[in-house]
N, C-alpha and C positions, 0 to 999 in steps of 0.2 A: 178263686175268681180267675177265669180264663181271659186272656187279653191278646189282641192282635193289632199291630200297627199297620194301617192302610196308608201307603205312601205313593205320591205321584209317579207315574211311569217315566215322564220326562226328567232326565238327570237323576234317575232312580238311585244310583249308587252314591250320589252326593247326599241324598236324603237318608240312605242307610247308614252312612258314616256319621251323620248327625245324631243317630239313635244309638250308637255303639254302647256307651256307658249305661244308658237307661236300660237297654236290653240285657246287658250283663247283670245289672242289679236286680231287675224285676222279672226277667225270664219271659218277656213278651215275644210273640212271633211276628213275622213281617210278610207283607204281600203288596203287590201293586194292583191287585184285582178285587174290586168291590164285591163281586159275587163270592169269591173265595173267602173274604172276610165275613160275609153274611152267613156262610155255611160253617165256618170254623167253630166247633164246640157249641153250635146253636142249640137252645137259646140261652146258654149260660155265659156268653162272652161279652166283653166290652170291646168295641172297635174305636181305637184312637186314631185321629188323622189331623193333618194340618188343614185349616180352613182356607183353602186357596180356590177361588172361583175358577171353574173350567179345568181343574187339574186332573179330573178323572173322566175317562172316555164314556163311562156309563151315563153321566149326567153333568150338566153345568153346576147344578146345586146338589152336591152329594148327600147333604142332610135330608133334603126333600126326597131324594131317591130312596134312601133307607126308610123314611117315614111312609112312603107309598108302597114299597115292595117288601120290606122287612121291619114292620113296626115294632116287633117284639125285641129287637136288638138294642142293647144299651150303647149309647154313643158318647164319645169323649172328644168333641172338637177342640182343637188347639189353635189359638190365635198366633199363627206363624206363617208369614208370606214366603219364606225361603228357608233353605237348610240351616243357615246361620241362626236365624230367629228360632227355629225348632230346637237346635242344639242348646241354645241358651235357656229356653223354657224347660227342656227335659233335664238339663243340668240342675236347675233350681228344684225340680221335683225330686231328683235323687238326693240332693243335699238336705231337703226338708222331709225326706221319707214320705212324700206326697204323691203317690203313684198316679192319681187321676186329677191332680191340680185342685183338689177341693179346699185345701187350706188357704187359698186365695179368696175364698168366698167369705162374706161377712158372717155367715152362720154355717157350721158343719158339725158333724156328730161322730165321735169316736165309737168304735165297735163295742157293744155292751156285754158280750160274753166271751168265754174262752174258746168258742167254736165258730169258725167262719162258714156257717151254713144257714141259709134261710129255708125254713121248712114250709112256710105258707106266705106268699107274697101279698102285698097291699092290693086290694081290689079283687082278690081271688074268691071263688065260690059265691057268686052274686046271688044265686037262688037261695042259699042257706041264710045269708045275712039280710036278705030283703025283708024277712019277717021282723027284724029289729030296726027297720027304717034306714038301712044302710045299702048303698049301691054294691057293696062287696066287703071283703075283710077290711076292718078299719085300722089296720096297722100291719106290722110284719112280725111273724113268729120266727124266732131264732133258736137254733139248737143250744140247749143248756141242760146238762145232765143234773140229776138231783144233788142239791147241796153244793153245786159249783158256784163260783163268784159271779155277781152281777155288778157291772160298773156304770157309773153315771156317764152319759154320752157327752154332756156339755156342762160347764160350771153353771151354778145357779143356786136358788133357794128352795128348799123343800116346803111345799105348801099343803101337802096331805100325805098321811101315812095310814093306810087301812091295815089293821092287824087281825081283824076277824075274817077268817077264811070263808065264812058263809054269808057275809054282808054284801058282797058285790060279785058280779060275774068275773071280774079280774082277780078275785080272791084277795090274798094279801098282796098289797101293791104300794108303790111309791110314786108321787107326782112331784115334779120339779119345774119351777118357773125360770126362764132364761131371758137374756136380753133380746130386744126386738120383738117381744110379745110371743115368743115361742114357749111351748110347754111340752114336756115329755112324761109319759106314763110307762111304768115298768110293772107288768102284771104276772100273776100266778106264782108268787114267790113262796119260798119255805119260811123265810123270816125277813123282816126289814131291819136294817142296822143303822138307820138315821132317824132323826126326830123332826117334827114340824118346826120350821124356823131356822133350821140348821143350814149353813152355807156349805156346799160341796163343790169340789173341783172335778174337772173332767178326768175320768179314769179312776175316781175314788170308788171303793167298794161300798154299795148301798144296800146290799142284801144277798141272799143266796136263792138258787132256783128250786122250783118244785112244780106242782101241778094243781095248786089250790084254785078254788073258784070253778067256773065253767070251763074245764080243761080236761083233755085226755092225753096223758103223757107229759113228762117234765119238759118244759121249754120256757123261753121268755117271750111274752107278748109286749112289743114296743109300739106305742102310739105317739104321734106328733101332732100338736095343734099350734095354730097361730091365731092370735086374737083377731076377730072380725073377718076371718078368711071366708066364712060362709056368706056373710052379709055382703061382702065385696065381690062375690061371684068368683073367687079364686079357687074354689073347690065345689064339687057337687055333693060333698058330704055334709051332714049336719054337725053342730057342735064344734065348728072350726077345725075339723080333722083334715089333715093334709098327708100326702104321701112322704114318708121319711126316707124312702129308698135313695133318692138322689143326694141326700145330705150325708148319708153314712159313708165313712171312710173304711173300705174293706181292709182288714188287717193283713199286713204283709207276711206275718208268721203263718205259714201254711197250716200248721197244727201245733198244739202244745207239746212239750216234751214229756208227756205222761203215757206214752205207748207202753203197753204191758211188757215187762222185762222178758227177754228171750234169752234163755240160758246159753244158747250156742253163740250169741253175739254176732251172727252173720246169717245171710240167707243160705240155707243148706242146699246142696246139689242133689236133686231127687228125681224120681220117675215113678210111674205106675208099674205094677208087676204085670202078670199075665192077665189079659182081659178074657173073661168067660170061664176060666178054670184056674186051678192052683198052679203055682210056680213049678217049672220043670228044671232039670239039671242044667240045660242050656241057659235058662234065665238066670240061675244062680251064678253061672260062670260069667255072664255079662255084668251082673251087679258087682261082682268082685273086680272084674277087669276095669269097670268104669269108676271104681272106688266111690260108689254112691254113698251119700251121707243120710239119705232119707228115701223112704219107699211107701207107696200106697199099696197095701195088701188087700186081697179079697176077704170078704166077710167069712167065707168058709175055708180060709187057708188052713192047711193041716198043721197040727202042733209040732210035728217033727220037722217040718219045713221052716217054721218060725225059729225053732231051736237051732237049725243049721244056719239060718241067716245070722243069728247072734254069734255063732262061731266064726263065720266068715267076716262079718263086720260088727264087732262087739258094740260099738257106739251108735249103730244105725238108728235113726228116728223112724218110728213106724206110725202110720196113719191108716184108718180104714173108712170106707164110705158105707153109710147106712142106707140101704135101698132095697127095693123089691120090685116085682113086676106090677106096673101101674096100668097095664093095657086092659085089665079085666074090671072096668068100672071104678067106683070110688073106693079109696083106701082110707079108712078113718084112722086117727092117731092111735086109738086102742089096738086096731088090727095091725097097723104098721109095727107097733112095739112088740106085739106078740110074735111077729115074724123075725125081728132082728135081735131080740134080747138074749136068746140062747147063744147066738154067734158072738154077741158082744161079751158075754161071760167067758167064752172060750178064749177070745183075744185078750181079755183082761189078765188071764193067767200068764200071758207072755208080755206083760207091761205095755200093752197098747192102750193109750189113754186119749188120743185125739181122734175124733170121729166127725166126719162131714155128713150132715143130715140131708138126704135126698138131693143129690146133685142135679143141676140144670133144671130146676123146677119151672122155668119159663118155657119149656118145650112141651108140646102136646103129648109126646111119648113118655114124658116124665110126670104127668099129672095135670098140666095146665089145660083148662077147659073140661076136665073130668072131675078131679078131686077138688080143685080150687079154680076159681074164675079169674083171679088176678093176684097181684102181689100182696094186697091187703088180706085176701082170704088165705093165701099161703102163710102169711105171717101169723094168723090165728092158729092154723094147723101146726106150724112149726113151734109156736109157743107152747101148745099143749104137749107136743111130743117131747121137747126138751125138759119141760116141767116134770113129766112122768119119769123120764130117763134119769134125771138128777136124783130123784128119790131112790132109784135102784142102784145108780152108779155115781155116788157123790164126788168121786175123784175124776170123772170123765170131763174132757174139755170138748164141748159140743159146738160145732161151727156152723154158721150160716153158709149155705152152699154157694159155689161158683155158679154163675149164670151163663147160659149160651150167649156169646157176645153178638151184638148186631141189632138191627131194627126189626120191627114186627113183620112176620110172614104169616098171612092169614091161614089159620088152621094148623100151623106148625110151631110158631114161636111168637111169644110176646116180646115187645121191645125191652132190652136189657134194663135201661135206666128207668123206664116207666114202671117196670115190675119192682125194681129196687126201691123206688119212692114209696110204693104202696106198702112194702114190707118193713118200712123204716123202724117202727117200734119194736118189732121182733128182732131186728138186727142188733139193736142196742142191748138186748138181753142175751145175745149169743156170746160165747166165750172167745170166739175169733171169727173172722170173715174170710171166705174164699172168693177168688176171682179167676176167670179163665182168659187166656191170651192165645190167639192164633194168627198166623200171618202166611202170606204166600210169596212175599218178596223181601229181600234184605232190608230195604228201606222201611217197610212196615215193621219189621222186627226191631230196628233201631229206634223207631218212634215208640214202640211199646216198652222196650227195655229202658228207655230214657225217662220213663215215668208216666207216659200217657195211658198205659194200661191200668194204672192204679191211682192216678192223681185224683180222679173223682171219688174213689173210695176213701182215700186218705183225708180229703177235705170233709167228707160226710162223717167219717168215723175216726176221728183223730187219735183216740186212745185204744183202738182195736188192733190186735196183732193180725196181720194179713198173711194168707198163704196163696201162692199161685197154684191152684189145685189142678189145673190142666194147662199145658201149652204145647205148641208144636206147629210144624209146617206140613199141611196135608197135600201139597202139590205132588201129584203122582209122577210127573215126568222129571222132577228135579233129582239129580244124582245124589246118592247117599252121602258122598264125601262133602258136598256143598251144604247139605242139611246138617251134617256133623259140625261143621265150622260155625253155622248159624246158631246151633244149640249152645255150643261152647261160648260164643259171644253173648248170648242171652244170659246164661249163667253168670258170666263175668261182670256184666253190667248190673245185675241185680245183687251181686255178692255183698256189697256194702250199703245197699239202700236201707234206710232205717225202717224198722217195724215190719219187715217181711221175714217170716220164719223159714220158709222153704219154697222152692219152685219144682213142680213135678211134671216132667215131660211125659207125654202120652204116646207110647207106652213101650215096655220092654218087648212084649209079644202079645199076640191075640189068637184065640182059638179059631176065629173066623172074622172076616172083615178087617177094617182098620189097617189094611196092608200098606197104605201110604204113610202111616204114622208109626207102625210097629218096627222096633229096631231089628227084631228077628222076623223076617218075612221072605217072600219070594224074591225081593230085591236085596240080594246079599250085601250090596254096598251099604245098606243102612246099619249093618253091624259095625261099620267103621265109627259110628257115633260113640260107642263104648270105648274104643281105643283112643279117640281124640279127647274125650272127656277125662279118661283115666290118666292121660299124660299132661293134664292141666298143670299150670305153674302158679295158680293163685290159691 
């Protein structure tokens, strides 16, 4: 969950000081500008602010301003008329581990799975649910991998347990009655671990997750009802269904500690080799000079070059990208495999086991709009590819590829996170996940390396090993010496981040193009990158 604190501009630094301990504890960001708060990580953010009439220049009533201009943004108004009152409320929240003040409410709900990701929100997909007499999705779907734990959100008494996975659209599910006339439903379980009449406490395990009933892919469906809510006009849903979103307390643990073990125990210092052809002697010299720990090699890299690499850097970690030319119409999974499998076999002989499957698939030049129309279609394509390759190469670690970062550019690129959401099911089946990071200023680099380049990925896929499959600064006018220091700082900041296997700079050299990124290029100053990285002290 992303959060930003919107603070009054008058006496701004007094308000900032009031937030100090809260910000250090929860990692929230700060701004005096309502428009900046509305844009920050939209629409995935919560905007917290003191409810002070006339405190913001945009509008006298800031809640009404958000409702009118940015209705999708979740708001957390805080009853505090001055910095002293704000400090007291935030101190209470820190002490009670209550980030959004929900534990002050008479009814609130603990998070019911081990994964802090909502995959389908309440009210979504109205057209689909209208045929069931619903204005939209009648609950929230929450990430829960097969056989992981499901927890009761609130203490209460179990009044129904359905153990027949064919008897109800929710499949195997549990229903619990709570104080205040509230009821919760936990659907699509693998099994229920409670009995009718049993009293359960908040946080108690009540079952394990699966995809039973009318479901595609393992997750938890959570519904909330309140007696007589429909009759009283408190909801436009039948059967007393209400939105559980505002009652849920987002877990403060960003992810469980179950990330796939990484033998290196640290983020490896890596780079791409030569783009467009095999490594040359000058490339090998730079790899040795930079003391690289990881390298992306070409699919057609010569065997003697790979053997030489092992001599120069015996412990170097090697990865390869599985790709081909996608400009000539559609490329079926079967055709794709026929192109790459022989080269995979050659690399296998030199202990290459990690493979990224079709990098940057949200680009038109890489298949978007030709072989697949969106992330969901790519997910189907990707799933068939890795299924076939696993039959041939059972020891291969096949990764979901890094995406071209940024928003949609018509005819060229699909929005990174929109594409990601569509491919969600396929990503869960991948052995690891790639992501790309690019910047043009030092400030952007610092933001990326502080976690904002992968925070969304980590929240979505908490148990996946991540690789920064591409990174760099493409600014052509920036001197190589400055880029060198930025790259070193990027590596330094990622070095001890949990769950990142390696970061690969793009690139050692290139046959043509990429001159603003290639270490060996017409800009001789870029070769300084290898010297600076090779002299690192971490």
